[in-house]
C-alpha positions as CSV (number, residue, x, y, z in Angstrom):
1,V,-74.4,213.1,-55.4
2,M,-73.3,209.6,-54.9
3,D,-71.8,207.5,-57.7
4,K,-70.8,204.1,-56.2
5,W,-73.2,202.2,-58.4
6,C,-72.2,203.8,-61.7
7,P,-69.2,201.4,-62.4
8,I,-71.5,198.5,-61.7
9,R,-74.1,199.7,-64.2
10,Q,-71.3,200.4,-66.7
11,A,-69.9,196.8,-66.3
12,Q,-73.4,195.3,-66.8
13,M,-73.9,197.3,-70.0
14,Q,-70.5,196.4,-71.3
15,L,-71.2,192.7,-70.8
16,H,-74.6,193.0,-72.5
17,L,-73.2,194.9,-75.5
18,E,-70.4,192.4,-75.9
19,G,-73.0,189.7,-76.6
20,I,-73.0,188.0,-73.3
21,V,-76.4,186.3,-73.1
22,T,-78.2,188.7,-70.8
23,G,-81.0,191.2,-70.8
24,I,-80.5,194.6,-69.5
25,A,-83.1,197.0,-68.2
26,V,-82.1,200.6,-67.7
27,A,-83.8,201.3,-64.4
28,L,-82.4,204.5,-63.2
29,D,-85.9,206.0,-63.3
30,C,-87.4,203.1,-61.3
31,G,-85.5,203.3,-58.1
32,E,-85.2,205.6,-55.1
33,Y,-82.4,207.4,-53.4
34,N,-79.8,205.2,-51.7
35,N,-81.3,201.9,-52.8
36,I,-79.8,200.1,-55.8
37,H,-82.8,197.7,-56.0
38,P,-85.6,199.4,-58.0
39,I,-88.9,199.7,-56.1
40,H,-90.9,199.7,-59.3
41,K,-90.1,196.1,-60.1
42,K,-93.1,195.6,-62.5
43,E,-91.6,198.2,-64.9
44,V,-88.2,196.6,-64.8
45,G,-89.8,193.2,-65.5
46,R,-91.8,194.8,-68.4
47,R,-88.5,196.1,-69.9
48,L,-86.8,192.8,-69.6
49,A,-89.9,191.1,-71.1
50,L,-89.6,193.4,-74.2
51,Q,-86.1,192.1,-74.7
52,A,-87.2,188.5,-74.4
53,L,-89.9,189.2,-77.0
54,H,-87.1,190.3,-79.4
55,H,-84.1,188.1,-78.5
56,V,-85.9,184.8,-77.7
57,Y,-89.3,184.9,-79.4
58,H,-88.3,187.3,-82.4
59,I,-91.6,189.1,-82.1
60,L,-90.5,192.7,-81.5
61,P,-87.9,194.6,-83.5
62,E,-84.8,195.8,-81.6
63,T,-85.8,199.4,-81.8
64,K,-88.8,198.7,-79.6
65,V,-86.9,197.0,-76.7
66,Y,-84.0,199.4,-76.0
67,G,-83.8,203.0,-75.0
68,P,-81.0,205.1,-76.5
69,I,-77.5,203.9,-75.8
70,L,-74.5,206.1,-76.5
71,R,-72.7,204.9,-79.6
72,E,-70.1,207.6,-80.2
73,Y,-69.4,211.3,-79.7
74,L,-67.9,214.1,-81.9
75,I,-66.2,217.2,-80.7
76,K,-66.1,220.4,-82.8
77,G,-64.9,223.5,-81.0
78,S,-66.8,224.0,-77.8
79,K,-69.6,221.5,-78.7
80,M,-69.9,217.8,-78.2
81,T,-72.4,215.9,-80.2
82,L,-73.6,212.6,-78.9
83,L,-74.8,209.9,-81.3
84,F,-77.0,207.0,-80.0
85,D,-78.1,203.6,-81.0
86,Y,-81.9,203.2,-80.8
87,A,-82.7,206.9,-81.1
88,E,-83.5,206.9,-84.9
89,S,-87.0,208.1,-84.1
90,G,-85.7,210.8,-81.7
91,F,-86.3,211.5,-78.1
92,H,-89.2,212.1,-75.7
93,T,-88.8,214.5,-72.8
94,T,-90.9,214.8,-69.7
95,T,-89.8,218.4,-68.9
96,D,-88.7,221.5,-70.8
97,T,-85.3,221.4,-69.0
98,L,-83.1,218.4,-69.4
99,N,-80.7,217.5,-66.6
100,G,-78.0,215.0,-65.9
101,F,-75.6,215.9,-68.7
102,E,-72.1,217.1,-67.8
103,L,-69.0,218.2,-69.7
104,A,-65.3,218.3,-68.7
105,D,-62.2,219.6,-70.3
106,E,-58.6,218.3,-69.8
107,S,-58.8,219.2,-66.1
108,G,-61.4,216.4,-65.6
109,I,-63.7,218.7,-63.7
110,F,-67.3,218.2,-64.7
111,H,-69.8,221.1,-65.1
112,T,-73.5,221.0,-65.9
113,A,-74.0,221.1,-69.7
114,Q,-76.7,222.9,-71.7
115,V,-78.5,220.3,-73.9
116,E,-80.0,220.7,-77.3
117,I,-81.7,217.8,-79.0
118,Q,-81.3,217.8,-82.7
119,G,-83.4,214.9,-84.1
120,S,-81.6,211.7,-83.0
121,T,-78.5,213.5,-81.6
122,V,-77.8,215.5,-78.4
123,V,-75.5,218.5,-78.6
124,L,-73.8,219.6,-75.3
125,T,-72.2,223.0,-74.5
126,C,-71.0,224.6,-71.3
127,P,-69.7,228.1,-70.6
128,E,-67.1,226.7,-68.2
129,V,-65.8,224.2,-70.8
130,S,-64.4,225.8,-74.0
131,L,-62.8,222.6,-75.3
132,P,-64.7,219.5,-74.1
133,T,-62.8,216.2,-73.8
134,Q,-65.4,214.1,-72.1
135,A,-69.1,213.9,-71.1
136,R,-71.3,211.9,-68.8
137,Y,-75.0,211.4,-68.3
138,F,-76.4,210.7,-64.9
139,W,-73.2,209.5,-63.4
140,T,-75.0,209.2,-60.1
141,D,-76.8,206.5,-58.1
142,Y,-80.3,207.9,-58.4
143,A,-81.8,210.5,-60.7
144,D,-85.0,212.1,-61.8
145,V,-84.8,210.9,-65.4
146,T,-86.4,213.2,-68.0
147,L,-85.0,212.0,-71.3
148,F,-86.3,208.9,-73.1
149,G,-86.3,207.4,-76.5
150,A,-89.3,207.8,-78.7
151,N,-90.3,204.3,-77.5
152,G,-90.6,205.5,-73.9
153,L,-87.5,203.7,-72.6
154,P,-84.9,205.8,-70.8
155,V,-81.5,206.9,-72.1
156,A,-78.8,204.7,-70.6
157,P,-76.4,206.5,-68.3
158,F,-72.8,206.8,-69.7
159,H,-69.4,208.2,-69.3
160,T,-67.6,208.8,-72.6
161,H,-64.2,207.8,-71.2
162,L,-65.6,204.5,-70.1
163,Q,-67.5,204.0,-73.4
164,Y,-68.9,200.5,-74.1
165,K,-67.7,199.9,-77.6
């Protein structure tokens, strides 16, 4: 698993969320292995157009133009609960098994997490991590994305220790 593009994605999201005048299209599901430039450019353009319809033309509501973006997380015992902006209507999955979520404890070693969707939140657990301290989602260059917001837009990759806000 490569991860050289993750810090670039994280920096782009940070600038966008700080109010820098940009659009941002989560396109992890539109690319291919070992190529940062998405091959499905029409879909990337469509996602950016949705944002223009909200930010420039004020036609669409914000909930229609963004996929879920991590807002905060809560730790209680061995569980980490993730709370997202733009997930008020819940999530859509393309498979029964969700992948890409990982948990780590103080050691910083990440393990594949079990995922339970509870309405507009995601709860993570992992037998190897009894006291989670951090989580990440698709901290990789390319992935087979299976989790989307109810609006069909993918969940943005994240690392809780490099959280945007």
